[in-house]
N, C-alpha and C positions, 0 to 999 in steps of 0.2 A: 580551350588547354588539349595540347597534346604532350605527348610521352614526355619527348625534348621539353615543353618549358615546367613541367613540371620535375623532372631532373635539375634546372637551372635555378625554380623557384627553390627547392629543398637544400642545393648548395648556394645557393644567396643567405638562406637564413641560416644556415651554417656559419659560413663564414662570419654574420654580423651578430650572430648570437655568441659562438662557440671559439671562433677563429681558428675554422678546420674544415675538412669536405669529408666526404664522406666515406673515404676509405682511410681514416684514421679516427672519426668521430666514434666516439661509444655508441653501442646499443640505444643506450636513454637518452642521447644527446641528438639521435637522428629521429626517435620517437617523440619528443616534446619538439622537436623542430617540423617533423609531419604535422603533429597536431596544432602548431603558430596558424602555418602556411591556411589547415582547413580550416579555422576559426575564423583567419583574413578573409574569408570568401562568405562564411557567416557574415560577418559584421558587414560586410558589403551588400549584401542584399537585403539584411534587413533595413540598412539605411534608404535602398532604396522602395523596399515596402512600408517602413515608414511614412515615406514622402508620400506616399499614393494614399494610403489612408488617412493623413491628415487634411491630404488636400480636398479629399471626397469624404471630408466630415463622417467616416463611418463610428459607426458605437463601438467602445470600446469594453472589452470584457478585460476582468480582473482577477484570477484566481486562487484566491485565498487558502494557501494548505498549510501543516507543519511540516508536513514533508511532502518531498518529490523520491521517487528511487526510481533515481535515473537507470542505474547500468552504469555501461560503458558506453563512451558518446565517439571514438575515429570512427567504426565500423558503420556505426549507425549513420553519422552523418555523410559516408565517404558514399552510404546504398544508398541513402535519400537525395544527396546530387546527385545518382547518377553516371558515380567517379569512380566507382568498387574497383573496376575488372580494369581499367584506364591506370590508377592507382600502384594497381599491385602487379602488371607489366612493367611500367616503368620503373619501380624498386628489383623487381626480378633482374634487370640491367643493371644495376650497383650492386648486385650480388645481395640484396635485401628479400629477405621471407616475411611479407608482410603480417605473416599469422602468428610470425613472434611478436612484430610488432603489437597486433592485438592485444597478444596475454601477458603485456607488461603491462597495459594498464588495470589502474585499480578501479573497484566500481565503487563513482560519488558519493560518497555516507550521509546520503539525505535523506536516507528514508530506511523504513522497514519491514511493514508489510503491503498487504493488500488496496491499503490505503493509499499510502505514497504512488504506486506500481501503476494501481487507477489513474492518478493525479499525473500522472506520464505519460500513460499514453495518452491520456486526454489532452496534453498538451500537443503532442505529436498529431494527436487527428482533427485539431482544431488547426494547427500550421500547414496540414495537408489541402486542406479546406477553403483557408488565404481568409481564415479567421483572427482578427488580431487580437488578440488572447497574452498579457501578461501572468506568467506566476509568479505569486509571491511566497516567501520561505525562507529559513535562515540556514543561513552557513554552517554546516556544523564542524567543528574541527576536529574532532575525532570520532563522527560518524555517531550510530548507534553504542556499536564495538565489535569489534571482534572475536570471533566465537572460539575458544579453546578449551577440545572434550578431553579431561588431565585427570584419569581411573574414572571415568566412567562419569564425570560430574562434570559442567560446564559452567567452564571459566571468563569473565569477563577482560578483554584489553582495551587499550586505545585500536583506533582505528585510522594510524597513522597515512587518509587516503590522499589529502594534499600533496604530502610530499611528488607525488606522480599526477596526480589529479589536479593539480591548481593551471593546468595549461588551458582550460578550457574556460575560464574565468576570469572576466577583467575590471580590478576593483574602479570603483568609482568615489576617490575621498572626494572629491570639491562636493558630492551631492550627499553628502552625509547629513543624517537628521536627526535633531535633539530629540530624545525619549524622557519624560518627567518621572522620576519614582519619588514614591515617599511624600512625606512634608504634610503641608493644610492647605486647604485650600477655606478660605473666606471670602465670603460673600455680600454683598451689601446693594441697599436700591440705589441707583443715580436717575434719577428723574421717572420712577415709573420703571426701567429697564434693568436689570438683573445683571452685577457685574460679578467678577469671580476674580480672586488675586490666589493664587496657586506662590505658596513661599516653603522658603528652605527645606526643596525635594533636592533628591539627588540627579545629576544629568549624566545622563549615558548618548555615548554617540552610537547613530546606526548607519553601518559605512555597509552601501551597495555595491554588490558583486556580481553583474553581468553575467550567465551561461544561456547562451545560444542556440534556440529551440527550433531545426529543422524538418520540413514536411518532406513527404516523400513527389520528387515531381511535379513541384510549385516554384510560383515567385516568391512564395512568403518564408521570412524564416522571424517567431518570436524570440519572444527571451524570458528567461529566467531570473526573477532578482531575488538575491542572498544576501539580507544583511550581516555582519558582523558588528561585534559588539564592543566599544572603544570606549578609553575613560578619556573626556574631553580635559582633565588636568595633567599637566606634563607634569614628567618625571623630578622628583621632590628631591634635590638636591645636597637642601639645607637635609633632611632626614637624612640621607646617602652618607653626608659627608660629615655627619657624626657617629654613624656604622649603625645605626640604624635603619636597616637596608631595605626587613619586611616592609616599615613604614613608607618605605618610600616608591616600593613598586605595588602598594595597597587598594591604592585608586583605580592603577590596570590589572589587579587582578581582578576586583568585585565586580568590573564590570566587565569584564571580559569573558567570564566566565557561565554569561549569558549566553553565548553563540558557542560555549564546549562543545554537549555532550547534546545528542536528541533523547528524549525521554529519559531525563534523568531519573532515578529510582525516586519514589515518593512515600516512603513509608514514615515520612521523616516530615517535620515544620522547614526545615532547611532545603527539602528537596519540592515540599510543595509547593516553596516559596519561589525558586529557583523557576518552576514550569508557569509556575501565571505571570512571573515578570517575561520570561519566553517568547509566552503567547503575546503579553504588551507589546511589546520590543516590533515584533512580530508588525501585527497591528498598526500599533499606532505609527512608524517609519511609512510603512506601506500606504493608509491613507493620506497624512500627510504628504507624500510624493502625488499623487492619484487626481488631488485636490488642486495643488499647485499646476501638475500639468492640464487640468483641466481650465483652469482660470485661464492659465498664457494664451488657451484654443480658443476658447470664449467668453472671456474676459466675467462671466457671470455663472453660480452657481445655483442657478433657477432651473438651469435645464438638465443638470446632473443625470438625473434619470432618464431621458431619454438618450441622451450620448455617454453613459456609462453600466455598463452591468459588472455588481463586484457581489461576487458567489465564495460563500462560506462554504467549503469543503471539512464538515463534522462540525462540532462542535468545539474544534479548539480557538478558531478564529471567532470564537462567537460575540469576543469583546467590539468586534466593528458596527456591534448597532449603540453601544455608548459613548462609543468613543468618538462615529461619525457625528454621534449628535454634539457633542462636546468641542469637536472642530467647529462645526455648523453656528453653534450657540454660541461659545464662546471668542473662536476668532476671525467668527465671518459674521457675525453680530444677525444669527437670523431669530426670530422669535419660535417659542417651542414648537407650534403648528406647522410653521414653514418648513422646521427643521426635521420635523417626525413625517413629513409626507415626502420630503426628500429621502428622507434615509429609509421608510419603508418600499418606498417605491424602485431603491436604487439596489437594495441586499435581496438574497437569495440562499437557500440553503439545503444542502445535500443531507440528511442523515443517511448514517451506513449502518447505527447500530438497533438493536432492542435489548441490549445484554444494560441490565441497570446499572452495572458501575463505572461502564463507560460516556454515561452521560454524564458528563463531569456538573458537579456542585462546588464551588469553593465556600468556607466558610465567611463571614462578614466580617470576623475580626481582620481576618490578612487583607480580601479584599482594600477594607478600607483604607486597613496603612499603609497597603502598596501602591493603590491609586485611589487616594483621597476624590477626588473634582470626579471621576468615573463612577464609584461607588455613588456621591451624592446624584448622578442622572440616573442610575439603575433604581435607587429607591424611590426618582418622581415618576419613573416607566411605570415601575410597578404598584406605587399607589393609584396614577389616574387607570394602570388595567384593570386593578382590582374593584375600583369607581364602578367601570363599565359593567364590569363583572356581577357584581351586585344588583344594576341597575338591570340587569336581563335575567340574572338568577334568582333575586331576592336577596334569600338567609341558606343558601344552599352549600355551606361554607367546607364542605368535603369537596366538593366538586371546585369555588371560587382556591383554594387551599393548592388543589392537584396542578388547577394551571396557573397558581402565581410566580413570579417570575423570585419573589426570595417569601422562602418560608421556614422554621424549622433553625433559626438562624444560618443560612444557610442561601446560594444565588446559584439559581438552576440555570445551566447556561443552554439547553436547548430550549427552555420554557421561552429563554429575553429570545431566542431566534424565533423562536415562534408566534410569539407576541409583535414582532417588527418587520419577518420579511413578506416577500408577497407573493412567493413563491416555495414551498415545500415538495421536496422528492426523495420518495424513500429508491431501491438500489435495488428490484426484485418483483416483479407482481407479487407474492407470496409478501414479500418484507413490507412492501406500502400498504396490503392490505394490514399487516398487524398494526402497521402505524394508525390506521384508520380506524379501525375497529378496536382496538386494546391501547397501546402507547399515549395517541398522541386523539384519541376520541373525541376529546368534550373540546380540543379548538376543530377538528374536522368537522364536528356538528356544528357550531359555530357558524365558522366559514368553509365549508367545503371545496368551491371552486379553488384555494388557495393549493391544492394537495394534487401531487398529481406522481405516476412512476416514471424512472428512466431508467433501464436494465442496464446494468454494466455490461463494458465492453470492452474489446484488447487493442490494441495496434497490431495486428494479426500479420500486417507485414515485418515485423520484429521478431513475434513469437513464432511464423513459417518459416516465411522467403529468407531470413537472414538465419535462423537456428536451426534452419532444414534445410539447406537447399537442394538437398538429392528429391526429396521430397518435392518441393517447389517446378523444380527443373521436371520434372513428372507430369504435375500438374501440366507446367504449360504447353506440354509436350499434347496432351491426352485434354485440353481445353480452350484452350488458348491462354495470354496472359490479361486477356480482361478484370479476372478476377483479383489482379495486384490494385487494380484501384477500383472494383467494385465485388465486396468479399461474395454479393448474390450469385457471384456466376458462379458458385464453388458448384451450386447446384449440378451446374451440368454432367457432373462428374459421376451422379447417379444411371446415369446409360452403361456405366463400364459395373454395376456391380453386383452382377454373373457373367464377366471377362474374366476369364479363368486365368490371359496373358497379364493383365490387369492386377488382380490379387496375390499374382507369384512376385511380379517387380512391386507392390507394396509391400511383401514377406521382405524380398530381400533390401529393401531401404530398411524399413523397421531392423532386421539383424545385423546391419551396418552402423545403425544408430548402438544398440545394444553394444555390439564391440565394442564401440570407440567409449561409450558410457564405462564396461569392465574392467576397459584401461585402465579409463579414469580411477577407478573403485579399485584397481591394483596398487597404482600409481599412490594415493594417498589415505586409504586404510589396511595396505596390504593383504587385504583376502580377496580371495580366487573364485569369481562368481563366474557361471555356465550363461553364457548368454542365449542357449537354445530352452533357457527355464523362463516361464512368466514373468514377467516384472512388472511388480504389482507398486506403487509411485503411491505416498501419501507425504506432500512438504508442501510447507505450510509453517506460517506463526502457532508456537508450542501454546494452545489453550486448553484446559479442561472441555470446552463447550464443543472443540474441535474434534473430539475424541481418541485422540490417537492412542489412548490408554484402550477403549475397545477393541483397537486393529491390534495390539498388543496382548490380550488375554484370547483376541483369537488365534494370535502366530501360537501361545503357549500351548491350546488347546493344539492346532496340528499338532508340533510336537511330539507330544503323549499319547496323539493318537500314532504317529511313523515309530516311537518307541514301542508300545504296546503290540501293531504289528509289522512289522517294520518291514514283511514280504508282498503286504497290501498296495493294491496298485494307485497310484501317488503321482499326481502334473506337478515336478516340478516346478518350485514358486522362488524367486528371491524379492523380499520385501525392503526398496529402500525410503527411509526415511531422509529429513533432515527438516531443522526447522531451532528457529531459536527462541529462548523463553525468556520474559522478563528479568534483568538482570535482580527483581527484587520481589519475582512470581515462584517461591518453593517449592510449591507441588508441581509447578512444569517443570521445574529443575528435576525433581524428581524423578518425574516420569520417562526424562531422557536418561534419568539413569538406568532406569527400569531398560527401555529401550538397547543398549549398551550393554548390561548383563544378559539380556536373552540374545541379543548379537552372541555373545564367548560363548552362552549355552548350546545353542544349534549349532555355530560357526566348529565348533570344539568336540562336537557329538560326530565319531565316526559313524552309526547309524544313521543317522539324521542329515548330515554335512551335502551328500549330494542329493540329497531330496529339498531342503528348505535352507536359505540362506538369509540371515537379516543384517545390513548395513547402513549404519546411521552416520549420515556425512556431515560432517561439520560445516560451521559459517556459512548457512545458508542465503544467497544472495541472487541476484538477476542473471551475472555471469556461470552458475554452480545451475540455476533453472532454466537454460538455456542450454543447458549440456544434458541435464534429466529428461527434459520434458520430452524430447523427439523421442527417446529410447523406450518412454512409458508404453503399457499396454493397459493396465486398470489404473485408471484414476479414483483415488481412493474421495471420495467426498461424503463424509459420511458423520455432520454435527447431529446433533441433536435435533430435532423436527421443529422449528419457528426459532433458532437461536441465530442461525448465519442469514445477513442482510441480502448478500448474493454471493461473493465468492466470483472470484471472475482465474485458478488458477485453474477450475474445473472447465473453463472456457479453452483456454492453452493447451492443456491433455487432447482438446476435442480437437482442436483444428489439427491436430499432429498423430491424430489415428489411436489416440487412448478409448477406449469404452469405458466410462461411468459408472461405479459402484458405489452407490449412496442413498441417503434418504430423501423422504423429499421437504429437501429445505432450499432455500435463498433458491437461485439459478438452477439447481436442479429443475425445479417443475420446468421451464422453459423448455432447460433439453430436451425434458421428457416428451414435452409436447412439439417438437422437432424432429426426434429422430423413434418418434416410438416406443411403446415397450419392449418390443422383441429388441432392439435396441441399446437398452437400458438396462444396469443388475437392482433391483430395486427392495430395498429391504425395510424396513423400522416401523416405529411408531408415527403416524401421519401427526400433524398440532393439535389436532381437535383432542386425538386420543392421550398424548400427551397432560394437556392443561385439566380434561378429565382424571388423567389418573393421579395428579396432585391435588387436583383438589378431593376424592374423596381420598385420600389419605395412598402415598405410595412406600412399598416395604419392600426394600430388595433381597432380604432374606428371604420370601416366597420363592424368589426366582432360581436360587442357590438351592431352595433345598426339591425343589422341583423338577431341575435339571443335572443329572450325576454329571454329565461333563462339564462347565460352570463348576459343578462342585471341587471337582477333579483340579480345575485351571486353580481355584481358589485355595485347594488345600495344599498346592506348588507353590504359588505366591507367600502361605503362610509359611512355611516351610522353609523359603527363600533357597536361592541358589549361586552359583556364580559369587559365593564366598560374602554372600551379602544378604539381608534382611529388605522386607518393603511393611514394615507394619504401619507406616504412616498410609501409604495409599491403601491395603488391606481398611483400614481404619474408614478411611475418607468412602468407600463403598458400604461399608458395614452398619455403621457406630457415629460417624465424625460431629466431632465435638465440638466444632465450625459451623455447622449448621447440615444442611437435610443430608443425609447418608447417601451416594451415587447423586449428585443435583443431576448430573448432565446425565442418569437414564442407561448408561451400558449395561449393569444387568437386564435390565425390559430388555434392550436389543439383543444378546449376548446369542439369544436362539437362533433367531429367525438371519440375524448378522452370518454365523456359522453356516445354514442354510445357503443363502446367495455367493459366498465362497465356493459350497460346493459345485454352485451352479457354473460361478464362472469355469472350475473346474472343465468340467463336464463341456460348457463352451469352446477352452480352448484345444482342447480335444479333437475338438474339428477343425482343425484351418482356416477351410475355407469358409464354413461359418463364419467365422470369429472374425475372418479380416474385410468380408463382407459387413459385420458391423462394425470396423473401423472404417471402412473408406465411408458408409454412412452418418457416422461422426463429422467427418472431412467433412463430407457435400451440406451437410446441414448445419456448417459452424456461422455459417456467412451473418447469419441476425446479428449474432454476437462483437460484432464488429464496432469497437469503438469511432471509428468514422460514422456509425450510423446512431451511438448516442448520444454524440457533440452536437451532429444534426436535430436531434430532439430538445436537446437541451437549448438551440440556438434560436431552435422556433416558438420554443412553449415555454421556457424560462427567460434567456435572455432577451427575447425579443429582436432577435436580429432582423435586417429588413436583406 
């Protein structure tokens, strides 16, 4: 394809769809037609790829995830297809700046945090590696939410991303699948065969929408299949005619609400019911489709585990276990033992958390009400499991209850995966050891060969080559372009670590990125920041264990130090936060409110504001991350040790040259192994120390009484500032009535965190040394490629040839 052909195809598409040419078309029309044009190319490549993999009878991978944080697609697809420069030049001839079109595209509202971004990175790498991999999720009409900060408080608004984002979706109404909720399941014996009739159920139609996923420099194109929920009932004209308009639309409304919003608030029974229905719609529609496709090719499900690998990404799709059993038993007439063997050998599971509240549990009453037949199967899985455990462990009821799928009136989804899946993996070395030695210890001791580690990885071509083109260009000049295909090639950069001219150019690139981010901050926040100050970044989902609060406490300490001694030397610092809090997570919202109040306090103080700035950037998403990360110099990875499974933001920041300031938690442990102690700044309690402190009784008041600096910060919090008080946050740290005080040990780690921040300032003062650290981080980031991670999944879990 050349520039002339691109222009011709664009003009042809504009005329066909909108009856106009590029000189009269609106920017929105040009954007949409350009996306249609690129998507047609992806559809054609996908067709050819499927033809080849079907002919070769390659094993198919199906990646089940409640979210995929895709970001935007136009630039990513053009880059992967090797056409970005050609399209840029062609559009320029028409007087169109392609970057204006990039800015028009909304982030796809299909994910929220690291779980969804990881899934998207893995789809990118699987495609690049030529692995036939289909992702399954839900087409959320309004995403998670659009975040607005109003008077310092997070407000949630619908994210109407489909208005412009629908161009990448191809609906397949003719491939809709029926999913049944509620009703009753009646069983009977049919000459020794157990039969079941599911009656009085509510039927919902799951309609697939295909989103095509490109890989870099490859013939492969995979796809995400995103389900939208529809009512099978037609419009109730009788009700409408008598004026009962709500009744006329009731069926559509109750069905379609399933695919409206990602992670609806679940602090009430209606929200819990909706989340469970979302998970079952995803699992049931996907598995029905997978089995039908397999039968069409092989005419038998006996070889399902040989030709299909279904991967459960965290516990949200854990219903794969009983639903696959239901289909095999009820729809395809398998006996229990045969169905169980197929299920176990087909399914694998990644655990992403050690947080007890994130290991999903459902009440038996809600579960049985929504999925009566699936509930029966879960009960039978549990009965057989407990029977086996009793045979193995006798009357050790503590162990048996801990391992059971059903206990205390709850169905435990992680245990459901542990009972069935042939492989279970953690996502960092530390996380996997915690799973094996603590959370899942009993299962690990029973069958250690089922457990393994696959440290997370990132789609580094997006986070380095696309997001930071100046740095990527320098790397290509210095070490060649081999790193674009093989991230291990980045290590060649180490030979330049003492080259003054290379270090100077790295500094220039970082400063230019900081200037661009400074302009964006001024545009979006109205805050003037100094691009020559140290850019200290914490961008991630807002959760107490991630300890944005500890960061804020330390900023208040810096503020007080400057106020008490304004003439003392101080390394100017800009702290940048971006995070969304779950809609129902009040403490997380209060921490955002505190960050915004500290921002007003610091930025308006004439004594402080030239030395210290605090910025909270609202509505954090992939596109905003792509602007912040290339400008970051310090990467805040400060979760309490033992709580962060891995993290991937740490990897994205690392490969862009940020130096990690963190605890020995998650993948920070492996970052340290790569870069060495001299190129990372560590602080805080280690995991065993955290456990010992809890075991012997943690009293946060001791740390306040023994540390005058911390005492001063707590006094300021108690007094309040920016016309606000922060009583709930103070109480959570010292007297918490809802649980243990300071549950994530911010106060225990405060003193060492202040020490670490002082070390950062000293390091940054020596720009040559700091840039050397930055270079080492870039060079050693190759391990954290999603290509490496997906290859490990393919070899050790999915068993691809």
